[in-house]
N, CA, C and O atoms as a GROMACS GRO file, in nm:
protein
  472
    1UNK      N    1   2.987   2.793   6.586
    1UNK     CA    2   2.973   2.938   6.565
    1UNK      C    3   2.849   2.993   6.632
    1UNK      O    4   2.847   3.107   6.678
    2UNK      N    5   2.747   2.911   6.637
    2UNK     CA    6   2.626   2.958   6.701
    2UNK      C    7   2.642   2.975   6.852
    2UNK      O    8   2.567   3.049   6.916
    3UNK      N    9   2.740   2.905   6.908
    3UNK     CA   10   2.759   2.916   7.052
    3UNK      C   11   2.828   3.045   7.093
    3UNK      O   12   2.802   3.091   7.204
    4UNK      N   13   2.910   3.105   7.015
    4UNK     CA   14   2.978   3.230   7.052
    4UNK      C   15   2.893   3.353   7.040
    4UNK      O   16   2.914   3.449   7.115
    5UNK      N   17   2.798   3.356   6.950
    5UNK     CA   18   2.715   3.472   6.931
    5UNK      C   19   2.623   3.501   7.054
    5UNK      O   20   2.613   3.617   7.096
    6UNK      N   21   2.556   3.398   7.111
    6UNK     CA   22   2.473   3.426   7.229
    6UNK      C   23   2.556   3.468   7.348
    6UNK      O   24   2.504   3.543   7.432
    7UNK      N   25   2.678   3.426   7.362
    7UNK     CA   26   2.761   3.464   7.475
    7UNK      C   27   2.797   3.612   7.470
    7UNK      O   28   2.813   3.673   7.576
    8UNK      N   29   2.810   3.672   7.355
    8UNK     CA   30   2.843   3.811   7.339
    8UNK      C   31   2.730   3.904   7.379
    8UNK      O   32   2.754   4.012   7.433
    9UNK      N   33   2.606   3.862   7.352
    9UNK     CA   34   2.491   3.947   7.380
    9UNK      C   35   2.469   3.976   7.528
    9UNK      O   36   2.439   4.090   7.562
   10UNK      N   37   2.482   3.877   7.621
   10UNK     CA   38   2.463   3.912   7.763
   10UNK      C   39   2.575   3.997   7.817
   10UNK      O   40   2.551   4.076   7.908
   11UNK      N   41   2.696   3.987   7.765
   11UNK     CA   42   2.804   4.070   7.810
   11UNK      C   43   2.783   4.216   7.779
   11UNK      O   44   2.827   4.302   7.855
   12UNK      N   45   2.717   4.247   7.669
   12UNK     CA   46   2.685   4.386   7.632
   12UNK      C   47   2.575   4.442   7.720
   12UNK      O   48   2.579   4.560   7.754
   13UNK      N   49   2.479   4.361   7.758
   13UNK     CA   50   2.366   4.406   7.837
   13UNK      C   51   2.407   4.440   7.982
   13UNK      O   52   2.345   4.528   8.043
   14UNK      N   53   2.506   4.375   8.036
   14UNK     CA   54   2.547   4.397   8.174
   14UNK      C   55   2.599   4.538   8.198
   14UNK      O   56   2.554   4.602   8.294
   15UNK      N   57   2.693   4.592   8.115
   15UNK     CA   58   2.736   4.732   8.142
   15UNK      C   59   2.624   4.832   8.128
   15UNK      O   60   2.626   4.933   8.199
   16UNK      N   61   2.530   4.810   8.043
   16UNK     CA   62   2.418   4.903   8.030
   16UNK      C   63   2.334   4.907   8.156
   16UNK      O   64   2.286   5.014   8.194
   17UNK      N   65   2.316   4.794   8.221
   17UNK     CA   66   2.241   4.788   8.347
   17UNK      C   67   2.316   4.860   8.458
   17UNK      O   68   2.254   4.926   8.542
   18UNK      N   69   2.448   4.849   8.460
   18UNK     CA   70   2.527   4.915   8.562
   18UNK      C   71   2.520   5.068   8.544
   18UNK      O   72   2.512   5.142   8.642
   19UNK      N   73   2.524   5.114   8.420
   19UNK     CA   74   2.518   5.256   8.392
   19UNK      C   75   2.381   5.315   8.433
   19UNK      O   76   2.374   5.427   8.482
   20UNK      N   77   2.274   5.239   8.412
   20UNK     CA   78   2.140   5.283   8.449
   20UNK      C   79   2.124   5.288   8.603
   20UNK      O   80   2.049   5.369   8.657
   21UNK      N   81   2.197   5.201   8.670
   21UNK     CA   82   2.187   5.198   8.818
   21UNK      C   83   2.263   5.318   8.879
   21UNK      O   84   2.224   5.367   8.985
   22UNK      N   85   2.366   5.365   8.815
   22UNK     CA   86   2.445   5.475   8.871
   22UNK      C   87   2.375   5.614   8.859
   22UNK      O   88   2.394   5.701   8.944
   23UNK      N   89   2.299   5.630   8.757
   23UNK     CA   90   2.238   5.762   8.732
   23UNK      C   91   2.147   5.809   8.843
   23UNK      O   92   2.158   5.925   8.882
   24UNK      N   93   2.057   5.726   8.900
   24UNK     CA   94   1.972   5.776   9.008
   24UNK      C   95   2.048   5.818   9.135
   24UNK      O   96   2.004   5.907   9.206
   25UNK      N   97   2.162   5.753   9.162
   25UNK     CA   98   2.237   5.791   9.279
   25UNK      C   99   2.290   5.935   9.267
   25UNK      O  100   2.287   6.009   9.366
   26UNK      N  101   2.337   5.974   9.151
   26UNK     CA  102   2.389   6.110   9.132
   26UNK      C  103   2.279   6.213   9.143
   26UNK      O  104   2.300   6.320   9.201
   27UNK      N  105   2.164   6.183   9.088
   27UNK     CA  106   2.051   6.278   9.088
   27UNK      C  107   1.996   6.298   9.230
   27UNK      O  108   1.957   6.409   9.266
   28UNK      N  109   1.993   6.192   9.309
   28UNK     CA  110   1.937   6.202   9.443
   28UNK      C  111   2.032   6.281   9.538
   28UNK      O  112   1.985   6.352   9.627
   29UNK      N  113   2.161   6.269   9.517
   29UNK     CA  114   2.258   6.333   9.608
   29UNK      C  115   2.266   6.484   9.584
   29UNK      O  116   2.280   6.559   9.681
   30UNK      N  117   2.260   6.533   9.462
   30UNK     CA  118   2.276   6.674   9.435
   30UNK      C  119   2.150   6.755   9.438
   30UNK      O  120   2.158   6.877   9.429
   31UNK      N  121   2.034   6.696   9.450
   31UNK     CA  122   1.909   6.770   9.444
   31UNK      C  123   1.873   6.836   9.575
   31UNK      O  124   1.786   6.923   9.575
   32UNK      N  125   1.934   6.801   9.684
   32UNK     CA  126   1.900   6.855   9.816
   32UNK      C  127   1.975   6.984   9.842
   32UNK      O  128   2.096   6.990   9.817
   33UNK      N  129   1.910   7.087   9.889
   33UNK     CA  130   1.973   7.212   9.933
   33UNK      C  131   1.980   7.212  10.082
   33UNK      O  132   1.885   7.169  10.148
   34UNK      N  133   2.090   7.261  10.137
   34UNK     CA  134   2.106   7.262  10.282
   34UNK      C  135   2.077   7.401  10.338
   34UNK      O  136   2.093   7.503  10.270
   35UNK      N  137   2.034   7.402  10.461
   35UNK     CA  138   1.995   7.525  10.528
   35UNK      C  139   2.098   7.563  10.632
   35UNK      O  140   2.150   7.474  10.700
   36UNK      N  141   2.131   7.690  10.650
   36UNK     CA  142   2.230   7.729  10.750
   36UNK      C  143   2.186   7.688  10.891
   36UNK      O  144   2.067   7.685  10.923
   37UNK      N  145   2.284   7.658  10.974
   37UNK     CA  146   2.254   7.602  11.106
   37UNK      C  147   2.224   7.707  11.211
   37UNK      O  148   2.137   7.687  11.296
   38UNK      N  149   2.294   7.821  11.206
   38UNK     CA  150   2.280   7.918  11.310
   38UNK      C  151   2.215   8.047  11.262
   38UNK      O  152   2.156   8.054  11.154
   39UNK      N  153   2.227   8.152  11.348
   39UNK     CA  154   2.171   8.282  11.310
   39UNK      C  155   2.245   8.345  11.192
   39UNK      O  156   2.360   8.311  11.166
   40UNK      N  157   2.180   8.434  11.124
   40UNK     CA  158   2.243   8.498  11.005
   40UNK      C  159   2.352   8.596  11.050
   40UNK      O  160   2.360   8.633  11.168
   41UNK      N  161   2.433   8.636  10.955
   41UNK     CA  162   2.544   8.730  10.980
   41UNK      C  163   2.491   8.861  11.028
   41UNK      O  164   2.545   8.922  11.120
   42UNK      N  165   2.384   8.907  10.965
   42UNK     CA  166   2.329   9.039  11.003
   42UNK      C  167   2.277   9.040  11.146
   42UNK      O  168   2.289   9.140  11.216
   43UNK      N  169   2.218   8.927  11.188
   43UNK     CA  170   2.171   8.917  11.328
   43UNK      C  171   2.288   8.923  11.424
   43UNK      O  172   2.282   8.990  11.528
   44UNK      N  173   2.396   8.852  11.390
   44UNK     CA  174   2.515   8.853  11.476
   44UNK      C  175   2.579   8.993  11.482
   44UNK      O  176   2.625   9.036  11.588
   45UNK      N  177   2.581   9.062  11.370
   45UNK     CA  178   2.638   9.201  11.366
   45UNK      C  179   2.557   9.293  11.454
   45UNK      O  180   2.613   9.370  11.532
   46UNK      N  181   2.423   9.287  11.441
   46UNK     CA  182   2.340   9.380  11.520
   46UNK      C  183   2.350   9.351  11.669
   46UNK      O  184   2.343   9.443  11.751
   47UNK      N  185   2.367   9.222  11.706
   47UNK     CA  186   2.382   9.189  11.848
   47UNK      C  187   2.515   9.242  11.901
   47UNK      O  188   2.522   9.292  12.013
   48UNK      N  189   2.622   9.231  11.820
   48UNK     CA  190   2.755   9.278  11.862
   48UNK      C  191   2.758   9.425  11.876
   48UNK      O  192   2.818   9.476  11.970
   49UNK      N  193   2.694   9.499  11.784
   49UNK     CA  194   2.693   9.645  11.786
   49UNK      C  195   2.607   9.693  11.902
   49UNK      O  196   2.644   9.789  11.970
   50UNK      N  197   2.494   9.628  11.926
   50UNK     CA  198   2.407   9.670  12.036
   50UNK      C  199   2.472   9.641  12.173
   50UNK      O  200   2.446   9.713  12.269
   51UNK      N  201   2.556   9.538  12.182
   51UNK     CA  202   2.623   9.508  12.308
   51UNK      C  203   2.737   9.600  12.339
   51UNK      O  204   2.783   9.608  12.453
   52UNK      N  205   2.784   9.670  12.238
   52UNK     CA  206   2.897   9.763  12.255
   52UNK      C  207   2.855   9.890  12.331
   52UNK      O  208   2.746   9.942  12.311
   53UNK      N  209   2.943   9.936  12.416
   53UNK     CA  210   2.917  10.055  12.496
   53UNK      C  211   2.985  10.180  12.437
   53UNK      O  212   2.980  10.289  12.495
   54UNK      N  213   3.049  10.164  12.321
   54UNK     CA  214   3.120  10.275  12.260
   54UNK      C  215   3.023  10.383  12.213
   54UNK      O  216   2.920  10.352  12.154
   55UNK      N  217   3.056  10.508  12.238
   55UNK     CA  218   2.969  10.617  12.205
   55UNK      C  219   2.970  10.646  12.055
   55UNK      O  220   2.866  10.674  11.996
   56UNK      N  221   3.087  10.639  11.994
   56UNK     CA  222   3.099  10.673  11.852
   56UNK      C  223   3.078  10.551  11.763
   56UNK      O  224   3.084  10.564  11.641
   57UNK      N  225   3.052  10.435  11.819
   57UNK     CA  226   3.025  10.319  11.739
   57UNK      C  227   3.134  10.215  11.746
   57UNK      O  228   3.240  10.239  11.803
   58UNK      N  229   3.110  10.102  11.688
   58UNK     CA  230   3.203   9.988  11.689
   58UNK      C  231   3.276   9.982  11.557
   58UNK      O  232   3.213   9.985  11.451
   59UNK      N  233   3.407   9.974  11.561
   59UNK     CA  234   3.486   9.969  11.439
   59UNK      C  235   3.476   9.827  11.377
   59UNK      O  236   3.430   9.733  11.441
   60UNK      N  237   3.520   9.817  11.251
   60UNK     CA  238   3.515   9.689  11.180
   60UNK      C  239   3.606   9.589  11.251
   60UNK      O  240   3.570   9.472  11.267
   61UNK      N  241   3.724   9.634  11.292
   61UNK     CA  242   3.819   9.540  11.359
   61UNK      C  243   3.763   9.493  11.490
   61UNK      O  244   3.775   9.375  11.522
   62UNK      N  245   3.701   9.582  11.569
   62UNK     CA  246   3.640   9.542  11.696
   62UNK      C  247   3.521   9.451  11.674
   62UNK      O  248   3.496   9.360  11.753
   63UNK      N  249   3.446   9.474  11.565
   63UNK     CA  250   3.332   9.389  11.532
   63UNK      C  251   3.380   9.249  11.498
   63UNK      O  252   3.317   9.152  11.540
   64UNK      N  253   3.488   9.237  11.423
   64UNK     CA  254   3.542   9.106  11.389
   64UNK      C  255   3.590   9.032  11.514
   64UNK      O  256   3.572   8.911  11.526
   65UNK      N  257   3.652   9.107  11.606
   65UNK     CA  258   3.698   9.042  11.732
   65UNK      C  259   3.580   8.992  11.813
   65UNK      O  260   3.587   8.884  11.872
   66UNK      N  261   3.471   9.069  11.816
   66UNK     CA  262   3.353   9.028  11.893
   66UNK      C  263   3.289   8.903  11.828
   66UNK      O  264   3.246   8.812  11.899
   67UNK      N  265   3.283   8.900  11.697
   67UNK     CA  266   3.228   8.784  11.628
   67UNK      C  267   3.316   8.659  11.646
   67UNK      O  268   3.266   8.548  11.661
   68UNK      N  269   3.449   8.680  11.644
   68UNK     CA  270   3.538   8.569  11.665
   68UNK      C  271   3.527   8.513  11.808
   68UNK      O  272   3.539   8.392  11.829
   69UNK      N  273   3.506   8.603  11.903
   69UNK     CA  274   3.490   8.559  12.044
   69UNK      C  275   3.362   8.479  12.063
   69UNK      O  276   3.354   8.394  12.152
   70UNK      N  277   3.262   8.506  11.978
   70UNK     CA  278   3.136   8.433  11.982
   70UNK      C  279   3.142   8.302  11.908
   70UNK      O  280   3.042   8.229  11.906
   71UNK      N  281   3.254   8.268  11.846
   71UNK     CA  282   3.266   8.140  11.779
   71UNK      C  283   3.243   8.145  11.630
   71UNK      O  284   3.230   8.040  11.566
   72UNK      N  285   3.237   8.266  11.572
   72UNK     CA  286   3.215   8.278  11.426
   72UNK      C  287   3.350   8.280  11.355
   72UNK      O  288   3.444   8.344  11.402
   73UNK      N  289   3.361   8.209  11.241
   73UNK     CA  290   3.482   8.203  11.167
   73UNK      C  291   3.495   8.329  11.079
   73UNK      O  292   3.436   8.337  10.971
   74UNK      N  293   3.572   8.426  11.126
   74UNK     CA  294   3.583   8.555  11.061
   74UNK      C  295   3.663   8.548  10.932
   74UNK      O  296   3.626   8.609  10.831
   75UNK      N  297   3.775   8.472  10.934
   75UNK     CA  298   3.860   8.464  10.817
   75UNK      C  299   3.788   8.398  10.696
   75UNK      O  300   3.804   8.442  10.582
   76UNK      N  301   3.712   8.298  10.724
   76UNK     CA  302   3.640   8.227  10.620
   76UNK      C  303   3.525   8.312  10.565
   76UNK      O  304   3.499   8.307  10.445
   77UNK      N  305   3.458   8.386  10.647
   77UNK     CA  306   3.338   8.461  10.609
   77UNK      C  307   3.359   8.610  10.607
   77UNK      O  308   3.266   8.685  10.639
   78UNK      N  309   3.478   8.657  10.571
   78UNK     CA  310   3.511   8.797  10.572
   78UNK      C  311   3.420   8.877  10.474
   78UNK      O  312   3.370   8.985  10.508
   79UNK      N  313   3.400   8.824  10.358
   79UNK     CA  314   3.317   8.893  10.260
   79UNK      C  315   3.172   8.900  10.303
   79UNK      O  316   3.104   8.999  10.275
   80UNK      N  317   3.123   8.798  10.371
   80UNK     CA  318   2.984   8.798  10.421
   80UNK      C  319   2.965   8.906  10.527
   80UNK      O  320   2.859   8.967  10.535
   81UNK      N  321   3.068   8.929  10.609
   81UNK     CA  322   3.058   9.032  10.713
   81UNK      C  323   3.049   9.167  10.645
   81UNK      O  324   2.967   9.250  10.686
   82UNK      N  325   3.129   9.192  10.545
   82UNK     CA  326   3.130   9.322  10.477
   82UNK      C  327   2.997   9.347  10.405
   82UNK      O  328   2.942   9.457  10.410
   83UNK      N  329   2.947   9.242  10.337
   83UNK     CA  330   2.819   9.254  10.270
   83UNK      C  331   2.702   9.279  10.368
   83UNK      O  332   2.610   9.356  10.341
   84UNK      N  333   2.712   9.210  10.481
   84UNK     CA  334   2.610   9.228  10.587
   84UNK      C  335   2.612   9.370  10.643
   84UNK      O  336   2.506   9.429  10.668
   85UNK      N  337   2.730   9.422  10.664
   85UNK     CA  338   2.740   9.559  10.713
   85UNK      C  339   2.682   9.660  10.612
   85UNK      O  340   2.607   9.750  10.650
   86UNK      N  341   2.717   9.644  10.487
   86UNK     CA  342   2.666   9.735  10.384
   86UNK      C  343   2.512   9.727  10.372
   86UNK      O  344   2.444   9.829  10.356
   87UNK      N  345   2.460   9.605  10.382
   87UNK     CA  346   2.314   9.591  10.371
   87UNK      C  347   2.244   9.652  10.491
   87UNK      O  348   2.139   9.713  10.476
   88UNK      N  349   2.301   9.637  10.612
   88UNK     CA  350   2.238   9.695  10.732
   88UNK      C  351   2.242   9.849  10.728
   88UNK      O  352   2.150   9.915  10.774
   89UNK      N  353   2.349   9.903  10.672
   89UNK     CA  354   2.357  10.049  10.658
   89UNK      C  355   2.256  10.098  10.557
   89UNK      O  356   2.192  10.202  10.578
   90UNK      N  357   2.240  10.025  10.446
   90UNK     CA  358   2.147  10.066  10.342
   90UNK      C  359   2.002  10.055  10.390
   90UNK      O  360   1.917  10.136  10.351
   91UNK      N  361   1.974   9.955  10.475
   91UNK     CA  362   1.839   9.937  10.530
   91UNK      C  363   1.807  10.044  10.634
   91UNK      O  364   1.691  10.076  10.657
   92UNK      N  365   1.910  10.098  10.696
   92UNK     CA  366   1.887  10.195  10.802
   92UNK      C  367   1.896  10.139  10.941
   92UNK      O  368   1.872  10.212  11.037
   93UNK      N  369   1.931  10.010  10.958
   93UNK     CA  370   1.943   9.955  11.090
   93UNK      C  371   2.069  10.006  11.158
   93UNK      O  372   2.068  10.032  11.279
   94UNK      N  373   2.180  10.021  11.081
   94UNK     CA  374   2.304  10.075  11.136
   94UNK      C  375   2.332  10.211  11.071
   94UNK      O  376   2.288  10.240  10.960
   95UNK      N  377   2.409  10.294  11.145
   95UNK     CA  378   2.454  10.420  11.092
   95UNK      C  379   2.604  10.415  11.092
   95UNK      O  380   2.666  10.372  11.189
   96UNK      N  381   2.663  10.460  10.979
   96UNK     CA  382   2.812  10.459  10.971
   96UNK      C  383   2.861  10.596  11.014
   96UNK      O  384   2.836  10.696  10.947
   97UNK      N  385   2.933  10.598  11.129
   97UNK     CA  386   2.980  10.722  11.184
   97UNK      C  387   3.112  10.769  11.122
   97UNK      O  388   3.137  10.889  11.112
   98UNK      N  389   3.196  10.674  11.082
   98UNK     CA  390   3.324  10.705  11.019
   98UNK      C  391   3.347  10.611  10.901
   98UNK      O  392   3.294  10.500  10.899
   99UNK      N  393   3.425  10.655  10.804
   99UNK     CA  394   3.464  10.566  10.694
   99UNK      C  395   3.361  10.555  10.583
   99UNK      O  396   3.254  10.616  10.586
  100UNK      N  397   3.399  10.472  10.484
  100UNK     CA  398   3.310  10.448  10.370
  100UNK      C  399   3.308  10.298  10.344
  100UNK      O  400   3.401  10.225  10.379
  101UNK      N  401   3.199  10.253  10.282
  101UNK     CA  402   3.186  10.110  10.250
  101UNK      C  403   3.168  10.028  10.375
  101UNK      O  404   3.085  10.058  10.461
  102UNK      N  405   3.251   9.922  10.384
  102UNK     CA  406   3.242   9.836  10.503
  102UNK      C  407   3.344   9.873  10.610
  102UNK      O  408   3.343   9.815  10.719
  103UNK      N  409   3.431   9.969  10.582
  103UNK     CA  410   3.533  10.011  10.681
  103UNK      C  411   3.479  10.130  10.757
  103UNK      O  412   3.393  10.202  10.707
  104UNK      N  413   3.528  10.151  10.879
  104UNK     CA  414   3.487  10.261  10.961
  104UNK      C  415   3.421  10.213  11.090
  104UNK      O  416   3.446  10.103  11.139
  105UNK      N  417   3.336  10.299  11.145
  105UNK     CA  418   3.266  10.267  11.270
  105UNK      C  419   3.118  10.267  11.246
  105UNK      O  420   3.066  10.341  11.163
  106UNK      N  421   3.049  10.180  11.322
  106UNK     CA  422   2.905  10.162  11.304
  106UNK      C  423   2.835  10.161  11.439
  106UNK      O  424   2.888  10.108  11.537
  107UNK      N  425   2.717  10.220  11.443
  107UNK     CA  426   2.636  10.213  11.563
  107UNK      C  427   2.491  10.195  11.521
  107UNK      O  428   2.456  10.216  11.404
  108UNK      N  429   2.406  10.156  11.617
  108UNK     CA  430   2.266  10.139  11.584
  108UNK      C  431   2.201  10.273  11.563
  108UNK      O  432   2.232  10.370  11.632
  109UNK      N  433   2.108  10.279  11.465
  109UNK     CA  434   2.040  10.404  11.438
  109UNK      C  435   1.927  10.424  11.538
  109UNK      O  436   1.874  10.328  11.593
  110UNK      N  437   1.891  10.547  11.558
  110UNK     CA  438   1.783  10.576  11.653
  110UNK      C  439   1.648  10.546  11.586
  110UNK      O  440   1.555  10.501  11.653
  111UNK      N  441   1.635  10.570  11.457
  111UNK     CA  442   1.517  10.544  11.381
  111UNK      C  443   1.551  10.438  11.273
  111UNK      O  444   1.607  10.475  11.170
  112UNK      N  445   1.520  10.311  11.293
  112UNK     CA  446   1.564  10.206  11.201
  112UNK      C  447   1.505  10.216  11.064
  112UNK      O  448   1.564  10.159  10.971
  113UNK      N  449   1.394  10.282  11.043
  113UNK     CA  450   1.332  10.289  10.913
  113UNK      C  451   1.387  10.402  10.828
  113UNK      O  452   1.368  10.400  10.706
  114UNK      N  453   1.454  10.499  10.886
  114UNK     CA  454   1.495  10.617  10.811
  114UNK      C  455   1.638  10.597  10.759
  114UNK      O  456   1.726  10.554  10.834
  115UNK      N  457   1.661  10.628  10.630
  115UNK     CA  458   1.790  10.612  10.568
  115UNK      C  459   1.845  10.748  10.536
  115UNK      O  460   1.776  10.835  10.482
  116UNK      N  461   1.976  10.766  10.570
  116UNK     CA  462   2.040  10.894  10.546
  116UNK      C  463   2.075  10.906  10.399
  116UNK      O  464   2.135  10.815  10.342
  117UNK      N  465   2.039  11.018  10.336
  117UNK     CA  466   2.068  11.040  10.192
  117UNK      C  467   2.191  11.128  10.180
  117UNK      O  468   2.210  11.223  10.255
  118UNK      N  469   2.276  11.093  10.083
  118UNK     CA  470   2.397  11.170  10.060
  118UNK      C  471   2.380  11.265   9.941
  118UNK      O  472   2.472  11.338   9.907
   0.00000   0.00000   0.00000
């Protein structure tokens, strides 16, 4: 009987050692934050609008075509484009010539610091 009791004790200690070894792997993998690789969406939007020769501004559809031609995934990042447009209009970098929200036409403002009040 004394021989079976010591055999059970090492078997219980082995799974506890495996569980302790797994925990640091999970903590090390999820603690790292990644940084975007390329320019921000707002920078891409301002470059596309400034490159446009349209007098009344660049429409949302034309802007998406220009971004897609530059290699940006428009379908995946559609909401980011709309948020970027809204933020640029609120900052005063872009002026919305037609439409409301993220739809309509946009052009660069003459005075980037001045915001139009409604």
